[in-house]
A tleap script that builds the chain and sets N, CA, C and O, in Angstrom:
source leaprc.protein.ff14SB
mol = sequence {
  NMET ASN THR ALA LYS GLN LEU ARG TYR ASP
  LYS ALA TYR LEU ARG MET ALA LYS THR TRP
  ALA GLN LEU SER HIE CYS LYS ARG LYS GLN
  VAL GLY ALA LEU ILE VAL LYS ASP ASP MET
  ILE ILE SER ASP GLY TYR ASN GLY THR PRO
  SER GLY PHE ASP ASN CYS CYS GLU ASP ASP
  GLU GLU LYS THR HIE TRP TYR VAL LEU HIE
  ALA GLU ALA ASN ALA ILE LEU LYS CYS ALA
  LYS SER THR ASN ASN ALA LYS GLY ALA THR
  LEU TYR LEU THR MET SER PRO CYS LYS ASP
  CYS SER LYS LEU ILE LEU GLN ALA GLY ILE
  THR ARG VAL VAL TYR ILE HIE HIE TYR LYS
  ASP ASP SER GLY VAL HIE PHE LEU LYS GLN
  ALA GLY ILE ASN MET GLU GLN ILE THR ASN
  ILE GLU ASN CGLU
}
set mol.1.N position { 99.706 183.333 66.271 }
set mol.1.CA position { 100.482 183.605 67.476 }
set mol.1.C position { 101.575 184.618 67.123 }
set mol.1.O position { 102.244 184.487 66.097 }
set mol.2.N position { 101.750 185.630 67.982 }
set mol.2.CA position { 102.792 186.612 67.680 }
set mol.2.C position { 104.177 185.980 67.801 }
set mol.2.O position { 104.343 184.943 68.444 }
set mol.3.N position { 105.158 186.607 67.183 }
set mol.3.CA position { 106.489 185.989 67.098 }
set mol.3.C position { 107.176 185.841 68.448 }
set mol.3.O position { 107.880 184.854 68.663 }
set mol.4.N position { 106.996 186.791 69.367 }
set mol.4.CA position { 107.627 186.681 70.693 }
set mol.4.C position { 107.039 185.501 71.459 }
set mol.4.O position { 107.767 184.738 72.093 }
set mol.5.N position { 105.727 185.359 71.395 }
set mol.5.CA position { 105.070 184.248 72.078 }
set mol.5.C position { 105.450 182.917 71.419 }
set mol.5.O position { 105.689 181.925 72.106 }
set mol.6.N position { 105.504 182.905 70.079 }
set mol.6.CA position { 105.882 181.682 69.359 }
set mol.6.C position { 107.296 181.257 69.733 }
set mol.6.O position { 107.551 180.072 69.949 }
set mol.7.N position { 108.214 182.214 69.812 }
set mol.7.CA position { 109.595 181.909 70.185 }
set mol.7.C position { 109.658 181.321 71.595 }
set mol.7.O position { 110.417 180.385 71.844 }
set mol.8.N position { 108.872 181.860 72.505 }
set mol.8.CA position { 108.824 181.332 73.872 }
set mol.8.C position { 108.378 179.872 73.872 }
set mol.8.O position { 108.969 179.033 74.551 }
set mol.9.N position { 107.337 179.579 73.109 }
set mol.9.CA position { 106.835 178.206 73.012 }
set mol.9.C position { 107.847 177.306 72.303 }
set mol.9.O position { 108.077 176.174 72.728 }
set mol.10.N position { 108.451 177.808 71.225 }
set mol.10.CA position { 109.459 177.026 70.494 }
set mol.10.C position { 110.595 176.603 71.425 }
set mol.10.O position { 111.012 175.445 71.425 }
set mol.11.N position { 111.083 177.546 72.208 }
set mol.11.CA position { 112.186 177.247 73.135 }
set mol.11.C position { 111.756 176.247 74.196 }
set mol.11.O position { 112.530 175.365 74.568 }
set mol.12.N position { 110.529 176.375 74.688 }
set mol.12.CA position { 110.027 175.444 75.708 }
set mol.12.C position { 109.930 174.030 75.132 }
set mol.12.O position { 110.330 173.064 75.783 }
set mol.13.N position { 109.402 173.909 73.920 }
set mol.13.CA position { 109.302 172.591 73.290 }
set mol.13.C position { 110.676 171.999 73.001 }
set mol.13.O position { 110.873 170.791 73.130 }
set mol.14.N position { 111.625 172.845 72.610 }
set mol.14.CA position { 112.988 172.357 72.361 }
set mol.14.C position { 113.643 171.890 73.664 }
set mol.14.O position { 114.365 170.893 73.673 }
set mol.15.N position { 113.393 172.602 74.754 }
set mol.15.CA position { 113.924 172.151 76.053 }
set mol.15.C position { 113.320 170.796 76.433 }
set mol.15.O position { 114.011 169.934 76.976 }
set mol.16.N position { 112.034 170.618 76.146 }
set mol.16.CA position { 111.388 169.336 76.412 }
set mol.16.C position { 111.982 168.229 75.536 }
set mol.16.O position { 112.201 167.113 76.009 }
set mol.17.N position { 112.240 168.534 74.272 }
set mol.17.CA position { 112.856 167.546 73.370 }
set mol.17.C position { 114.242 167.164 73.882 }
set mol.17.O position { 114.643 166.002 73.804 }
set mol.18.N position { 114.965 168.143 74.402 }
set mol.18.CA position { 116.300 167.881 74.962 }
set mol.18.C position { 116.198 166.955 76.172 }
set mol.18.O position { 117.013 166.046 76.330 }
set mol.19.N position { 115.215 167.182 77.012 }
set mol.19.CA position { 114.982 166.308 78.169 }
set mol.19.C position { 114.599 164.908 77.692 }
set mol.19.O position { 115.072 163.913 78.241 }
set mol.20.N position { 113.747 164.831 76.676 }
set mol.20.CA position { 113.314 163.544 76.137 }
set mol.20.C position { 114.508 162.775 75.566 }
set mol.20.O position { 114.560 161.550 75.668 }
set mol.21.N position { 115.466 163.486 74.965 }
set mol.21.CA position { 116.659 162.852 74.389 }
set mol.21.C position { 117.444 162.082 75.446 }
set mol.21.O position { 118.100 161.088 75.136 }
set mol.22.N position { 117.376 162.538 76.682 }
set mol.22.CA position { 118.132 161.893 77.761 }
set mol.22.C position { 117.605 160.491 78.065 }
set mol.22.O position { 118.267 159.729 78.769 }
set mol.23.N position { 116.433 160.137 77.549 }
set mol.23.CA position { 115.895 158.788 77.728 }
set mol.23.C position { 116.572 157.777 76.801 }
set mol.23.O position { 116.464 156.569 77.011 }
set mol.24.N position { 117.261 158.267 75.785 }
set mol.24.CA position { 117.945 157.393 74.829 }
set mol.24.C position { 119.092 156.649 75.504 }
set mol.24.O position { 119.802 157.204 76.343 }
set mol.25.N position { 119.261 155.392 75.127 }
set mol.25.CA position { 120.375 154.589 75.637 }
set mol.25.C position { 121.601 154.678 74.728 }
set mol.25.O position { 122.622 154.050 75.006 }
set mol.26.N position { 121.509 155.443 73.656 }
set mol.26.CA position { 122.631 155.573 72.732 }
set mol.26.C position { 123.756 156.375 73.385 }
set mol.26.O position { 123.508 157.349 74.094 }
set mol.27.N position { 124.990 155.950 73.134 }
set mol.27.CA position { 126.150 156.619 73.736 }
set mol.27.C position { 126.665 157.757 72.866 }
set mol.27.O position { 127.018 158.820 73.377 }
set mol.28.N position { 126.709 157.540 71.556 }
set mol.28.CA position { 127.291 158.532 70.650 }
set mol.28.C position { 126.470 159.808 70.564 }
set mol.28.O position { 127.008 160.910 70.667 }
set mol.29.N position { 125.165 159.653 70.373 }
set mol.29.CA position { 124.271 160.802 70.250 }
set mol.29.C position { 122.959 160.466 70.912 }
set mol.29.O position { 122.456 159.350 70.783 }
set mol.30.N position { 122.408 161.423 71.616 }
set mol.30.CA position { 121.076 161.296 72.186 }
set mol.30.C position { 120.231 162.398 71.552 }
set mol.30.O position { 120.514 163.586 71.708 }
set mol.31.N position { 119.194 161.982 70.836 }
set mol.31.CA position { 118.358 162.926 70.101 }
set mol.31.C position { 116.910 162.768 70.550 }
set mol.31.O position { 116.419 161.652 70.720 }
set mol.32.N position { 116.235 163.895 70.739 }
set mol.32.CA position { 114.833 163.891 71.133 }
set mol.32.C position { 113.969 164.600 70.116 }
set mol.32.O position { 114.432 165.482 69.392 }
set mol.33.N position { 112.684 164.199 70.067 }
set mol.33.CA position { 111.732 164.782 69.121 }
set mol.33.C position { 110.363 164.925 69.767 }
set mol.33.O position { 109.946 164.074 70.553 }
set mol.34.N position { 109.665 166.004 69.431 }
set mol.34.CA position { 108.272 166.211 69.817 }
set mol.34.C position { 107.503 166.655 68.589 }
set mol.34.O position { 107.995 167.457 67.795 }
set mol.35.N position { 106.288 166.131 68.432 }
set mol.35.CA position { 105.406 166.600 67.369 }
set mol.35.C position { 104.273 167.355 68.053 }
set mol.35.O position { 103.591 166.821 68.928 }
set mol.36.N position { 104.081 168.619 67.635 }
set mol.36.CA position { 103.076 169.485 68.235 }
set mol.36.C position { 102.090 169.923 67.154 }
set mol.36.O position { 102.476 170.384 66.080 }
set mol.37.N position { 100.798 169.761 67.475 }
set mol.37.CA position { 99.740 170.158 66.540 }
set mol.37.C position { 98.618 170.808 67.332 }
set mol.37.O position { 98.205 170.288 68.368 }
set mol.38.N position { 98.131 171.925 66.858 }
set mol.38.CA position { 97.048 172.653 67.524 }
set mol.38.C position { 97.375 172.886 69.007 }
set mol.38.O position { 96.528 172.687 69.878 }
set mol.39.N position { 98.603 173.307 69.275 }
set mol.39.CA position { 99.066 173.632 70.627 }
set mol.39.C position { 99.083 172.442 71.581 }
set mol.39.O position { 99.051 172.628 72.798 }
set mol.40.N position { 99.134 171.222 71.045 }
set mol.40.CA position { 99.215 170.020 71.882 }
set mol.40.C position { 100.342 169.118 71.394 }
set mol.40.O position { 100.560 168.976 70.191 }
set mol.41.N position { 101.051 168.516 72.332 }
set mol.41.CA position { 102.047 167.518 71.969 }
set mol.41.C position { 101.277 166.250 71.603 }
set mol.41.O position { 100.573 165.683 72.439 }
set mol.42.N position { 101.413 165.809 70.354 }
set mol.42.CA position { 100.682 164.619 69.914 }
set mol.42.C position { 101.582 163.385 69.813 }
set mol.42.O position { 101.089 162.263 69.703 }
set mol.43.N position { 102.902 163.593 69.851 }
set mol.43.CA position { 103.807 162.454 69.833 }
set mol.43.C position { 105.189 162.890 70.299 }
set mol.43.O position { 105.512 164.078 70.332 }
set mol.44.N position { 105.992 161.896 70.658 }
set mol.44.CA position { 107.353 162.154 71.109 }
set mol.44.C position { 108.216 160.967 70.713 }
set mol.44.O position { 107.704 159.895 70.389 }
set mol.45.N position { 109.503 161.162 70.741 }
set mol.45.CA position { 110.406 160.060 70.428 }
set mol.45.C position { 111.841 160.409 70.744 }
set mol.45.O position { 112.196 161.574 70.920 }
set mol.46.N position { 112.645 159.391 70.811 }
set mol.46.CA position { 114.094 159.552 70.958 }
set mol.46.C position { 114.751 158.429 70.178 }
set mol.46.O position { 114.107 157.431 69.854 }
set mol.47.N position { 116.025 158.591 69.877 }
set mol.47.CA position { 116.706 157.568 69.093 }
set mol.47.C position { 116.970 156.337 69.954 }
set mol.47.O position { 117.331 156.438 71.126 }
set mol.48.N position { 116.780 155.189 69.346 }
set mol.48.CA position { 116.984 153.940 70.068 }
set mol.48.C position { 116.610 152.729 69.245 }
set mol.48.O position { 116.200 152.841 68.090 }
set mol.49.N position { 116.756 151.585 69.851 }
set mol.49.CA position { 116.481 150.321 69.167 }
set mol.49.C position { 114.965 150.065 69.115 }
set mol.49.O position { 114.215 150.607 69.927 }
set mol.50.N position { 114.523 149.242 68.166 }
set mol.50.CA position { 113.096 148.914 68.098 }
set mol.50.C position { 112.640 148.168 69.356 }
set mol.50.O position { 113.449 147.558 70.055 }
set mol.51.N position { 111.355 148.225 69.629 }
set mol.51.CA position { 110.766 147.531 70.784 }
set mol.51.C position { 111.149 146.063 70.760 }
set mol.51.O position { 111.102 145.407 69.720 }
set mol.52.N position { 111.531 145.560 71.934 }
set mol.52.CA position { 111.891 144.151 72.046 }
set mol.52.C position { 113.368 143.858 71.835 }
set mol.52.O position { 113.818 142.742 72.096 }
set mol.53.N position { 114.128 144.841 71.369 }
set mol.53.CA position { 115.560 144.663 71.163 }
set mol.53.C position { 116.318 145.162 72.385 }
set mol.53.O position { 115.803 145.973 73.155 }
set mol.54.N position { 117.535 144.680 72.559 }
set mol.54.CA position { 118.414 145.169 73.613 }
set mol.54.C position { 118.595 146.671 73.412 }
set mol.54.O position { 118.683 147.133 72.275 }
set mol.55.N position { 118.652 147.433 74.495 }
set mol.55.CA position { 118.742 148.891 74.412 }
set mol.55.C position { 120.102 149.420 73.981 }
set mol.55.O position { 120.283 150.636 73.905 }
set mol.56.N position { 121.049 148.561 73.702 }
set mol.56.CA position { 122.386 148.998 73.290 }
set mol.56.C position { 122.358 149.433 71.823 }
set mol.56.O position { 122.039 148.635 70.941 }
set mol.57.N position { 122.690 150.692 71.568 }
set mol.57.CA position { 122.626 151.251 70.211 }
set mol.57.C position { 123.901 151.039 69.400 }
set mol.57.O position { 123.863 151.064 68.170 }
set mol.58.N position { 125.034 150.830 70.082 }
set mol.58.CA position { 126.318 150.737 69.391 }
set mol.58.C position { 126.912 149.343 69.546 }
set mol.58.O position { 126.616 148.626 70.502 }
set mol.59.N position { 127.765 148.971 68.577 }
set mol.59.CA position { 128.476 147.690 68.666 }
set mol.59.C position { 129.776 147.873 69.445 }
set mol.59.O position { 130.027 148.950 69.986 }
set mol.60.N position { 130.591 146.847 69.505 }
set mol.60.CA position { 131.849 146.896 70.264 }
set mol.60.C position { 132.837 147.927 69.729 }
set mol.60.O position { 133.738 148.359 70.448 }
set mol.61.N position { 132.666 148.323 68.462 }
set mol.61.CA position { 133.545 149.323 67.851 }
set mol.61.C position { 132.934 150.721 67.903 }
set mol.61.O position { 133.397 151.634 67.221 }
set mol.62.N position { 131.880 150.882 68.725 }
set mol.62.CA position { 131.184 152.153 68.916 }
set mol.62.C position { 130.477 152.656 67.654 }
set mol.62.O position { 130.219 153.852 67.522 }
set mol.63.N position { 130.165 151.742 66.727 }
set mol.63.CA position { 129.399 152.108 65.534 }
set mol.63.C position { 127.932 151.829 65.819 }
set mol.63.O position { 127.589 150.817 66.430 }
set mol.64.N position { 127.076 152.725 65.376 }
set mol.64.CA position { 125.643 152.575 65.611 }
set mol.64.C position { 125.092 151.414 64.795 }
set mol.64.O position { 125.384 151.285 63.606 }
set mol.65.N position { 124.286 150.563 65.447 }
set mol.65.CA position { 123.637 149.451 64.746 }
set mol.65.C position { 122.716 150.012 63.656 }
set mol.65.O position { 122.089 151.055 63.841 }
set mol.66.N position { 122.643 149.316 62.534 }
set mol.66.CA position { 121.849 149.789 61.401 }
set mol.66.C position { 120.361 149.884 61.734 }
set mol.66.O position { 119.637 150.656 61.105 }
set mol.67.N position { 119.907 149.124 62.699 }
set mol.67.CA position { 118.473 149.075 62.991 }
set mol.67.C position { 118.008 150.103 64.025 }
set mol.67.O position { 116.829 150.134 64.379 }
set mol.68.N position { 118.921 150.938 64.507 }
set mol.68.CA position { 118.532 151.985 65.462 }
set mol.68.C position { 117.640 153.003 64.746 }
set mol.68.O position { 117.955 153.466 63.650 }
set mol.69.N position { 116.530 153.334 65.388 }
set mol.69.CA position { 115.588 154.310 64.832 }
set mol.69.C position { 115.955 155.711 65.310 }
set mol.69.O position { 116.316 155.908 66.470 }
set mol.70.N position { 115.859 156.669 64.412 }
set mol.70.CA position { 116.106 158.058 64.784 }
set mol.70.C position { 114.901 158.600 65.538 }
set mol.70.O position { 113.798 158.065 65.428 }
set mol.71.N position { 115.116 159.654 66.296 }
set mol.71.CA position { 114.076 160.229 67.157 }
set mol.71.C position { 112.832 160.637 66.367 }
set mol.71.O position { 111.708 160.347 66.776 }
set mol.72.N position { 113.042 161.311 65.232 }
set mol.72.CA position { 111.897 161.769 64.446 }
set mol.72.C position { 111.120 160.607 63.846 }
set mol.72.O position { 109.895 160.670 63.742 }
set mol.73.N position { 111.820 159.542 63.449 }
set mol.73.CA position { 111.141 158.347 62.928 }
set mol.73.C position { 110.303 157.715 64.034 }
set mol.73.O position { 109.162 157.319 63.796 }
set mol.74.N position { 110.856 157.616 65.232 }
set mol.74.CA position { 110.108 157.070 66.361 }
set mol.74.C position { 108.856 157.899 66.654 }
set mol.74.O position { 107.784 157.340 66.889 }
set mol.75.N position { 108.986 159.216 66.640 }
set mol.75.CA position { 107.844 160.093 66.920 }
set mol.75.C position { 106.773 159.964 65.834 }
set mol.75.O position { 105.583 159.913 66.144 }
set mol.76.N position { 107.183 159.913 64.577 }
set mol.76.CA position { 106.229 159.784 63.466 }
set mol.76.C position { 105.532 158.422 63.518 }
set mol.76.O position { 104.321 158.338 63.311 }
set mol.77.N position { 106.281 157.371 63.791 }
set mol.77.CA position { 105.688 156.033 63.866 }
set mol.77.C position { 104.748 155.916 65.066 }
set mol.77.O position { 103.704 155.271 64.975 }
set mol.78.N position { 105.111 156.531 66.175 }
set mol.78.CA position { 104.248 156.519 67.358 }
set mol.78.C position { 102.942 157.255 67.055 }
set mol.78.O position { 101.870 156.839 67.494 }
set mol.79.N position { 103.041 158.332 66.312 }
set mol.79.CA position { 101.864 159.092 65.915 }
set mol.79.C position { 100.978 158.239 64.997 }
set mol.79.O position { 99.752 158.267 65.109 }
set mol.80.N position { 101.599 157.493 64.103 }
set mol.80.CA position { 100.856 156.641 63.164 }
set mol.80.C position { 100.075 155.548 63.897 }
set mol.80.O position { 99.023 155.118 63.423 }
set mol.81.N position { 100.576 155.098 65.040 }
set mol.81.CA position { 99.901 154.064 65.827 }
set mol.81.C position { 98.746 154.633 66.659 }
set mol.81.O position { 97.946 153.879 67.213 }
set mol.82.N position { 98.663 155.951 66.742 }
set mol.82.CA position { 97.638 156.596 67.557 }
set mol.82.C position { 96.482 157.064 66.666 }
set mol.82.O position { 96.448 156.770 65.471 }
set mol.83.N position { 95.543 157.790 67.263 }
set mol.83.CA position { 94.441 158.361 66.482 }
set mol.83.C position { 94.807 159.732 65.919 }
set mol.83.O position { 94.000 160.353 65.229 }
set mol.84.N position { 96.020 160.208 66.210 }
set mol.84.CA position { 96.477 161.505 65.711 }
set mol.84.C position { 97.094 161.367 64.332 }
set mol.84.O position { 97.444 160.268 63.901 }
set mol.85.N position { 97.223 162.491 63.646 }
set mol.85.CA position { 98.041 162.536 62.437 }
set mol.85.C position { 98.856 163.816 62.477 }
set mol.85.O position { 98.479 164.782 63.140 }
set mol.86.N position { 99.964 163.818 61.772 }
set mol.86.CA position { 100.922 164.919 61.850 }
set mol.86.C position { 100.708 165.982 60.773 }
set mol.86.O position { 101.531 166.886 60.633 }
set mol.87.N position { 99.633 165.891 60.021 }
set mol.87.CA position { 99.395 166.866 58.951 }
set mol.87.C position { 99.282 168.276 59.536 }
set mol.87.O position { 98.421 168.544 60.375 }
set mol.88.N position { 100.157 169.165 59.086 }
set mol.88.CA position { 100.157 170.550 59.544 }
set mol.88.C position { 100.860 170.773 60.870 }
set mol.88.O position { 100.802 171.874 61.418 }
set mol.89.N position { 101.520 169.755 61.395 }
set mol.89.CA position { 102.173 169.842 62.704 }
set mol.89.C position { 103.573 170.435 62.615 }
set mol.89.O position { 104.139 170.596 61.533 }
set mol.90.N position { 104.111 170.754 63.789 }
set mol.90.CA position { 105.497 171.201 63.932 }
set mol.90.C position { 106.276 170.092 64.618 }
set mol.90.O position { 105.809 169.503 65.593 }
set mol.91.N position { 107.463 169.813 64.103 }
set mol.91.CA position { 108.368 168.821 64.685 }
set mol.91.C position { 109.509 169.562 65.356 }
set mol.91.O position { 110.197 170.365 64.725 }
set mol.92.N position { 109.708 169.290 66.640 }
set mol.92.CA position { 110.813 169.876 67.400 }
set mol.92.C position { 111.877 168.816 67.587 }
set mol.92.O position { 111.585 167.706 68.030 }
set mol.93.N position { 113.122 169.158 67.248 }
set mol.93.CA position { 114.231 168.208 67.291 }
set mol.93.C position { 115.457 168.816 67.960 }
set mol.93.O position { 115.701 170.019 67.871 }
set mol.94.N position { 116.215 167.966 68.628 }
set mol.94.CA position { 117.476 168.452 69.187 }
set mol.94.C position { 118.563 168.484 68.113 }
set mol.94.O position { 119.584 169.150 68.285 }
set mol.95.N position { 118.348 167.766 67.004 }
set mol.95.CA position { 119.309 167.744 65.900 }
set mol.95.C position { 118.550 167.734 64.580 }
set mol.95.O position { 117.522 167.066 64.463 }
set mol.96.N position { 119.040 168.462 63.589 }
set mol.96.CA position { 118.349 168.521 62.297 }
set mol.96.C position { 118.240 167.124 61.680 }
set mol.96.O position { 119.072 166.258 61.948 }
set mol.97.N position { 117.216 166.909 60.858 }
set mol.97.CA position { 116.962 165.568 60.327 }
set mol.97.C position { 117.956 165.135 59.249 }
set mol.97.O position { 118.465 165.951 58.481 }
set mol.98.N position { 118.213 163.835 59.216 }
set mol.98.CA position { 119.035 163.253 58.150 }
set mol.98.C position { 118.181 163.133 56.889 }
set mol.98.O position { 116.984 163.420 56.919 }
set mol.99.N position { 118.789 162.712 55.786 }
set mol.99.CA position { 118.038 162.626 54.531 }
set mol.99.C position { 116.942 161.566 54.580 }
set mol.99.O position { 115.884 161.761 53.983 }
set mol.100.N position { 117.164 160.451 55.271 }
set mol.100.CA position { 116.132 159.421 55.355 }
set mol.100.C position { 114.936 159.909 56.164 }
set mol.100.O position { 113.791 159.719 55.753 }
set mol.101.N position { 115.187 160.530 57.299 }
set mol.101.CA position { 114.092 161.028 58.129 }
set mol.101.C position { 113.359 162.186 57.456 }
set mol.101.O position { 112.163 162.370 57.683 }
set mol.102.N position { 114.056 162.964 56.637 }
set mol.102.CA position { 113.400 164.088 55.967 }
set mol.102.C position { 112.294 163.598 55.032 }
set mol.102.O position { 111.291 164.289 54.852 }
set mol.103.N position { 112.463 162.427 54.442 }
set mol.103.CA position { 111.402 161.860 53.589 }
set mol.103.C position { 110.181 161.515 54.424 }
set mol.103.O position { 109.049 161.747 53.999 }
set mol.104.N position { 110.404 160.960 55.617 }
set mol.104.CA position { 109.298 160.618 56.519 }
set mol.104.C position { 108.568 161.879 56.974 }
set mol.104.O position { 107.339 161.897 57.044 }
set mol.105.N position { 109.316 162.921 57.278 }
set mol.105.CA position { 108.749 164.191 57.729 }
set mol.105.C position { 107.826 164.759 56.659 }
set mol.105.O position { 106.703 165.170 56.950 }
set mol.106.N position { 108.303 164.780 55.430 }
set mol.106.CA position { 107.507 165.301 54.319 }
set mol.106.C position { 106.240 164.462 54.115 }
set mol.106.O position { 105.147 165.013 53.982 }
set mol.107.N position { 106.381 163.156 54.092 }
set mol.107.CA position { 105.234 162.273 53.849 }
set mol.107.C position { 104.236 162.290 55.005 }
set mol.107.O position { 103.050 162.034 54.795 }
set mol.108.N position { 104.695 162.588 56.219 }
set mol.108.CA position { 103.803 162.650 57.376 }
set mol.108.C position { 102.937 163.911 57.365 }
set mol.108.O position { 101.968 164.005 58.118 }
set mol.109.N position { 103.285 164.881 56.513 }
set mol.109.CA position { 102.510 166.110 56.419 }
set mol.109.C position { 102.953 167.203 57.375 }
set mol.109.O position { 102.263 168.211 57.534 }
set mol.110.N position { 104.106 167.008 58.015 }
set mol.110.CA position { 104.652 168.029 58.923 }
set mol.110.C position { 105.035 169.242 58.091 }
set mol.110.O position { 105.655 169.102 57.037 }
set mol.111.N position { 104.670 170.432 58.554 }
set mol.111.CA position { 104.902 171.639 57.757 }
set mol.111.C position { 105.982 172.558 58.330 }
set mol.111.O position { 106.392 173.523 57.684 }
set mol.112.N position { 106.438 172.252 59.542 }
set mol.112.CA position { 107.458 173.108 60.178 }
set mol.112.C position { 108.365 172.235 61.029 }
set mol.112.O position { 107.901 171.356 61.755 }
set mol.113.N position { 109.672 172.490 60.930 }
set mol.113.CA position { 110.661 171.765 61.731 }
set mol.113.C position { 111.533 172.788 62.441 }
set mol.113.O position { 112.107 173.677 61.811 }
set mol.114.N position { 111.626 172.654 63.765 }
set mol.114.CA position { 112.458 173.547 64.570 }
set mol.114.C position { 113.489 172.667 65.275 }
set mol.114.O position { 113.131 171.675 65.909 }
set mol.115.N position { 114.759 173.027 65.165 }
set mol.115.CA position { 115.818 172.190 65.730 }
set mol.115.C position { 116.899 173.035 66.392 }
set mol.115.O position { 116.994 174.243 66.171 }
set mol.116.N position { 117.719 172.361 67.218 }
set mol.116.CA position { 118.795 173.059 67.935 }
set mol.116.C position { 120.122 172.944 67.176 }
set mol.116.O position { 120.702 173.954 66.777 }
set mol.117.N position { 120.598 171.712 66.980 }
set mol.117.CA position { 121.923 171.485 66.395 }
set mol.117.C position { 121.812 170.971 64.966 }
set mol.117.O position { 120.821 170.347 64.585 }
set mol.118.N position { 122.854 171.249 64.183 }
set mol.118.CA position { 122.943 170.727 62.813 }
set mol.118.C position { 123.501 169.308 62.830 }
set mol.118.O position { 124.473 169.026 63.531 }
set mol.119.N position { 122.887 168.423 62.062 }
set mol.119.CA position { 123.424 167.087 61.815 }
set mol.119.C position { 124.564 167.237 60.815 }
set mol.119.O position { 124.564 168.168 60.010 }
set mol.120.N position { 125.535 166.327 60.861 }
set mol.120.CA position { 126.737 166.439 60.014 }
set mol.120.C position { 126.412 166.530 58.515 }
set mol.120.O position { 127.119 167.206 57.768 }
set mol.121.N position { 125.355 165.857 58.082 }
set mol.121.CA position { 124.936 165.888 56.680 }
set mol.121.C position { 123.679 166.750 56.602 }
set mol.121.O position { 122.647 166.393 57.170 }
set mol.122.N position { 123.758 167.875 55.907 }
set mol.122.CA position { 122.613 168.788 55.870 }
set mol.122.C position { 121.714 168.589 54.654 }
set mol.122.O position { 120.891 169.453 54.353 }
set mol.123.N position { 121.856 167.461 53.946 }
set mol.123.CA position { 121.023 167.241 52.764 }
set mol.123.C position { 119.548 167.078 53.126 }
set mol.123.O position { 118.680 167.395 52.313 }
set mol.124.N position { 119.246 166.583 54.348 }
set mol.124.CA position { 117.861 166.476 54.784 }
set mol.124.C position { 117.211 167.842 54.939 }
set mol.124.O position { 116.055 168.032 54.560 }
set mol.125.N position { 117.955 168.794 55.496 }
set mol.125.CA position { 117.457 170.158 55.666 }
set mol.125.C position { 117.206 170.787 54.298 }
set mol.125.O position { 116.167 171.411 54.083 }
set mol.126.N position { 118.149 170.627 53.375 }
set mol.126.CA position { 117.992 171.196 52.028 }
set mol.126.C position { 116.787 170.580 51.308 }
set mol.126.O position { 116.031 171.284 50.639 }
set mol.127.N position { 116.618 169.273 51.450 }
set mol.127.CA position { 115.481 168.590 50.828 }
set mol.127.C position { 114.158 169.152 51.352 }
set mol.127.O position { 113.252 169.438 50.570 }
set mol.128.N position { 114.048 169.309 52.670 }
set mol.128.CA position { 112.802 169.807 53.256 }
set mol.128.C position { 112.547 171.263 52.870 }
set mol.128.O position { 111.402 171.636 52.614 }
set mol.129.N position { 113.584 172.083 52.824 }
set mol.129.CA position { 113.416 173.473 52.379 }
set mol.129.C position { 112.906 173.505 50.944 }
set mol.129.O position { 111.999 174.267 50.610 }
set mol.130.N position { 113.500 172.666 50.106 }
set mol.130.CA position { 113.105 172.582 48.701 }
set mol.130.C position { 111.635 172.151 48.581 }
set mol.130.O position { 110.936 172.570 47.658 }
set mol.131.N position { 111.178 171.328 49.504 }
set mol.131.CA position { 109.798 170.839 49.496 }
set mol.131.C position { 108.825 171.843 50.111 }
set mol.131.O position { 107.619 171.597 50.142 }
set mol.132.N position { 109.342 172.975 50.600 }
set mol.132.CA position { 108.481 174.013 51.144 }
set mol.132.C position { 108.205 173.901 52.637 }
set mol.132.O position { 107.324 174.584 53.159 }
set mol.133.N position { 108.949 173.048 53.324 }
set mol.133.CA position { 108.800 172.917 54.769 }
set mol.133.C position { 109.538 174.072 55.441 }
set mol.133.O position { 110.670 174.386 55.072 }
set mol.134.N position { 108.906 174.696 56.415 }
set mol.134.CA position { 109.509 175.794 57.160 }
set mol.134.C position { 110.545 175.209 58.116 }
set mol.134.O position { 110.186 174.484 59.044 }
set mol.135.N position { 111.816 175.513 57.904 }
set mol.135.CA position { 112.928 175.006 58.715 }
set mol.135.C position { 113.510 176.147 59.543 }
set mol.135.O position { 113.875 177.191 59.001 }
set mol.136.N position { 113.596 175.945 60.862 }
set mol.136.CA position { 114.131 176.988 61.737 }
set mol.136.C position { 115.110 176.367 62.730 }
set mol.136.O position { 114.835 175.322 63.319 }
set mol.137.N position { 116.252 177.025 62.906 }
set mol.137.CA position { 117.212 176.609 63.908 }
set mol.137.C position { 117.216 177.634 65.037 }
set mol.137.O position { 117.314 178.839 64.806 }
set mol.138.N position { 117.106 177.121 66.272 }
set mol.138.CA position { 117.190 177.975 67.469 }
set mol.138.C position { 118.267 177.359 68.350 }
set mol.138.O position { 118.086 176.266 68.887 }
set mol.139.N position { 119.375 178.049 68.496 }
set mol.139.CA position { 120.483 177.474 69.255 }
set mol.139.C position { 120.437 177.835 70.744 }
set mol.139.O position { 120.869 177.051 71.589 }
set mol.140.N position { 119.915 179.019 71.059 }
set mol.140.CA position { 119.796 179.433 72.460 }
set mol.140.C position { 118.379 179.146 72.922 }
set mol.140.O position { 117.450 179.894 72.617 }
set mol.141.N position { 118.221 178.041 73.669 }
set mol.141.CA position { 116.874 177.638 74.072 }
set mol.141.C position { 116.519 178.021 75.509 }
set mol.141.O position { 115.448 177.670 76.005 }
set mol.142.N position { 117.410 178.732 76.164 }
set mol.142.CA position { 117.131 179.146 77.538 }
set mol.142.C position { 116.183 180.348 77.528 }
set mol.142.O position { 116.123 181.090 76.548 }
set mol.143.N position { 115.463 180.530 78.601 }
set mol.143.CA position { 114.566 181.680 78.731 }
set mol.143.C position { 115.378 182.969 78.814 }
set mol.143.O position { 116.482 182.991 79.358 }
set mol.144.N position { 114.822 184.020 78.276 }
set mol.144.CA position { 115.506 185.321 78.352 }
set mol.144.C position { 114.980 186.141 79.479 }
set mol.144.O position { 115.439 187.263 79.693 }
savepdb mol mol.pdb
quit
């Protein structure tokens, strides 16, 4: 795919991930993720509590519960439950991955990560770059 067309698709997928993030019940941060392979969305996710738990992500002191799943973890796990696999896929995120999620991304076989905002700790991005994963940040996701 030529770079202009790829950028158009990248921005569209990032806008979709941003919309998906709005489904999160978390107050502090709402993060969305899409996994795309062979020009098809094969999985999606947003940050939130595991199935069967109350949808409240934060405690009374506004600290995130330890068991809240990140958007990329949810998308990878959802993919694992399906007949799809993420080998060679692109992961679209509204926020760059943390160090824990970066391990899942690498092990899932994802080869490209495109994100909008930087997470406060960039060690996940550095780890994935070191592992040879193509990391791209696109901050302006609106159509030109």
